Each structure stands twice: as structure tokens, then as C-alpha cells.
C-alpha positions, 0 to 999 in steps of 0.5 A, a space after each residue: 839112196 837106199 830103200 830105208 832112207 827113201 822110206 824114212 824121208 817120205 815119212 819125214 816129209 809127211 803130214 804125221 811127222 809135221 803134226 808131231 813137230 807142231 804138237 811138240 812146239 805147242 806142248 800138246 801131249 795128247 797130240 804127241 801121243 797120237 802122232 807118235 803111235 801113228 809114226 810107230 805104225 808107219 815105221 813098223 810097216 816100212 820095216 816089215 816090207 824091207 825085212 820081207 825083201 831080206 828074207 827073199 835074198 839068197 843070203 846064208 846067214 839071214 839073221 845076221 842080215 836082219 840084225 845089220 838091217 835093224 841097226 842101220 834102220 835105227 841109226 837112219 831113223 835117229 838122223 832123219 826123224 830126230 823128233 820121233 827118235 827123241 820121244 822114243 828114247 824118252 819113252 824107253 828110258 821111262 819104261 826102264 825106270 819102272 822096270 818094264 819088261 816085254 814077254 809073250 803069252 804062252 799059256 793060261 793059269 788055273 784062273 784063266 789069267 794069261 801067263 807070259 814068259 820074258 826073254 830071260 825065262 821068267 814066267 809071270 801071271 798077268 791078272 786081268 790081261 786080255 792077250 791071247 797065246 802068241 801075243 806080245 805084252 809089256 808089263 811090270 813085275 810087282 811080285 816076284 817069287 822063285 816059281 811064279 811071279 805076278 805082273 801088271 800090264 802097262 797099257 800105253 795111252 796118252 796119260 801113261 805116255 805123258 807120265 813115262 816120257 816126263 818122269 825124269 824131268 818131274 823127278 829132277 824138279 821134285 829133287 830141286 824143290 826139296 833142296 830149296 824147301 830144306 834150305 828155306 826151313 833151315 834158313 828161317 831158323 837161322 839169324 846169323 851169317 851171310 844172307 847171300 850164301 847159297 842164294 845164287 845157287 838156289 835162285 838158279 835152281 829155281 829158274 832151272 825148275 821153271 824152265 823144265 816145267 815149261 815142257 810139262 802140261 799147262 796145268 802142271 807147269 802153272 802149278 810148279 811155276 806157282 811153287 817156284 814163285 812162292 819159294 823165290 819170295 820166301 828166299 828173297 824175303 828171308 835173305 832181304 831182311 838179314 841183308 837190310 839189317 846188316 847193311 844199315 848197321 854197317 852203314 851206321 858203323 862206317 858213319 861213326 868211324 868217319 864222324 869220330 875219325 880224330 877221336 879213337 876213344 870216343 869212337 870206341 864208346 860210340 860204337 858200344 852205345 845203343 845205335 840209332 839204326 843198329 837193330 841187334 842193339 835193340 834186341 839185346 836191350 829188350 832182352 836185358 830189360 824187359 824179358 824177365 820179371 824185372 830189368 837186369 840189375 833192378 832187384 840188386 839196385 833196390 837191395 842196395 838202397 834198402 840196406 841203407 835205410 836206417 832213418 826216416 830220410 833214408 826211407 824217403 829217399 828209398 821210396 823216391 828212388 823206387 818211384 822214379 825207377 818204376 816211372 822210368 820203366 814204362 817210358 823206357 819200354 815205350 822207346 823200345 816199342 816205338 823203335 820196334 815198330 820202326 824196324 817192323 815197317 822196314 821189314 814190311 818194306 823188304 817184303 814189298 821189294 823182294 816180292 817185286 824182285 821175285 816176280 822178275 825172276 831175279 838170279 843175280 845176287 849183286 842185283 839183289 844187294 843193289 836193290 836192297 841198298 837203294 830201297 833203304 837209303 838214309 832218306 828212306 830210314 829218316 822218313 820211316 823214323 818220322 812216322 814213329 816219332 813226331 819231332 826230334 824233341 819227341 825222339 830225344 825225350 823218348 830215348 832220354 827216358 831209356 837212358 834215365 832207366 840206365 842211370 837209375 840202375 847204375 849202368 855207367 858203361 851205357 851212360 858213358 857210351 851214350 854220352 860219346 854217341 850223343 853228338 853223332 845222334 844229334 847230327 843224324 836226328 837233325 838230318 831226319 827231322 830238321 833243326 829243333 823246333 
């Protein structure tokens, strides 16, 4: 066994190396730093002892022997002290990222600040540095000029040690969260498309962020875990709302196909009607009837009737028609308002479901789809519908008021579609409320 191997194995079985292993396991960076520096000191001492022995050997090319020893020592340290070696590599990578360089103080400037020279010959002023001539110093160049540059000394303490060896992980976490944040902002503004597109990739990215954060200090790890949970909730809620509306609409369309399997024309008309649970139809209806000053076709219809007023009877008919139309408007709006509240309750239910899934670290989108499907069965939809309408008669009367508005406005296509849809609608309402009271 070589002198190097014996020395390193003695360190590997010593208390300091075991303390380092315990500190890494407990993610205790202060103890890690203390152990790292102590082991660095021990390694330097052993290295110097062996180098002294090399100097006393009768070799012609001692520099070659020193270089050979250094390579062998580093390889042995990597093999025998893997925990220390990994920290040393992380620290070196961190120093490289901030462009840290080593130099030697060779003089003092006019203001008494040390002047250090790098291996490449760069002269750097180090304001505030307390090093003496001949001492080695590590610094980062903050201002570079042709003749003279300025640097800031890097004092390795527990905080800078932590910052340097975790910088890569924290950069990866920051970049991953930035991608998710961008998607969340874009996703909330998007109301169309497959809600599950990219979701798997984003959930996995968040899980990876959470796993990486476990290697950081406890306070930082908790902060990042809270961010991850917040993003999970927002992602799953946004996707969950879209998925829920898509699923219940698709289910209704499938039911209509089955219900009218022997009547293609009736099926086509029923699909064109204002659905029971097809949310997009209600959005379109509200846009058509209640977004402007008057419903679409209202002014034109009154104009047609007004043009025909050429007698007292015609005037009375016009006044009766306008009164009936004005009476139908608030009752039709009341139906849409009740259905809006129904859909809002479904959205609130999505929030409860997705918050639970977010807490479970869900990654599998098929599991997500299954959870949404289970949470919005027909029985659940019927129960929520009963909270918005007292009875089946209440529902049908309210919807009838909306159809009355269409009749008054002369929307024949809507009336024809509703007539075709009504058998299916009654079938579903009977299931929701029971038989007519």
C-alpha cells in the first residue's frame, strides 16, 4: 500500500470524515463547511509530507515527479474520499461560474491596497484586502482595464461555501420555475385547446424542483416547496376547469348520439340546441342576448312590428308584443344566471379536487383525468342542479322563459333545435329531480 493510500484511508476512517458524512445526510451546511475545511487542512498536511519525501529523492526531474504525484493524489482522493471530493468539485465549479481566479500578492499600491498577479500575468488591485506580500489570494475581477484591474476578495466562509456549491442547483430551480410561471400566465389567458397538453412535463419539472430543493438549507427548501405547491394548484386548477367542462360536454354529446340513434335529423338539431351541461352554449347565449344594450334581433323585431302599426288594433298589438318581450327578458336572464351559478359551483368543486391532488404530488395526467371524471359524474351534476332549481317544474319553467324570448325574437332555428332536444332534456331532468310532482 502506497504512502498516499495509507494517509487517505486514515482520513477516511477518521472522525472528521464521518462528521462530514453525517452533515451531508442531515443537510447541515455549516457543519459541512467546517468538516470540509478541516479535511482540506488534513489533506494539505499529508500532501506536504509526501512532497518533502519527493524532494529528498535523487530524481533528476523533480517537477515531473511532483506533477505525477499530484495527479495520483487527486485520483486516490476521489476514490477513497468521495464525499469530500464531490464537495470540492462543486466548490470548484461554483468558483468557475463566478470567474474566480487565484493570484499572489507581490506589492502594494499608492493607497496601500495589495496588488496581486494572476498566473496569466494580470495585475489586480484588491481594495480592503489584508494579505501580505507572498501570500496567495482568491478573488473575482470586477473591473478590467488595459493596465490595471480591480478585484473583490472571495472570503470562503459558511455562507459563501453554501452559495457556491448550491449555485448550479438554485439556477436550475430558478429556470424551471420560470418556465412553469410563463406557462401558467399564458395558460390562464387561453380558453381553448387540450388542457392536458404539456401538463405532464410541467408537473414532472415541478417534482424535480421539489427534489432538488431538498438538498438546500431547510428554510430555502421550505420556501421553494411552497412555491411548487402554489404552481401545482394553479396548473391543476386551470387544467381541471377546462377538462371538467370538456368532459361533461363530451358526455352529453355522446348521450345525445345514443338517445337519438335512430333519428339523424333530430340528433343534429338536438346537438345544436342550448345544452343542459354544455357550458360553451351558455357563454354564447349570454353573449348573444345580454352583452349589449339589447338582445340580438330585439331592435329589428320591434322595428318590423312598428312598421306595421297602421291602426289602433295594430298599435295595441305592438304594445302587447313589446310588453311581452320586455317581460321575457328578465325571466330569460334569470335562467342564465341560475345556470351560471350552477357552473360556478362546479368550478369551486374543481378547486377542491385539484387542491387535494396538488398536495399528493400528482404527476400522472391520466390519474388526473380519472379524478376529474369521478368527481363530476352525472349524480354529482344532478345534485348541483337541484341546488340551483327547486324542482323539475322550476327548471323547465325557467328554461321555458328563455325559449319564450327566442320565440318573441323569431329565432326559429333555436326553437326547432329546442323542440328536438326536449325529449332528451325531460329524460335527464327526470333523472335529476325524479318524476314530476
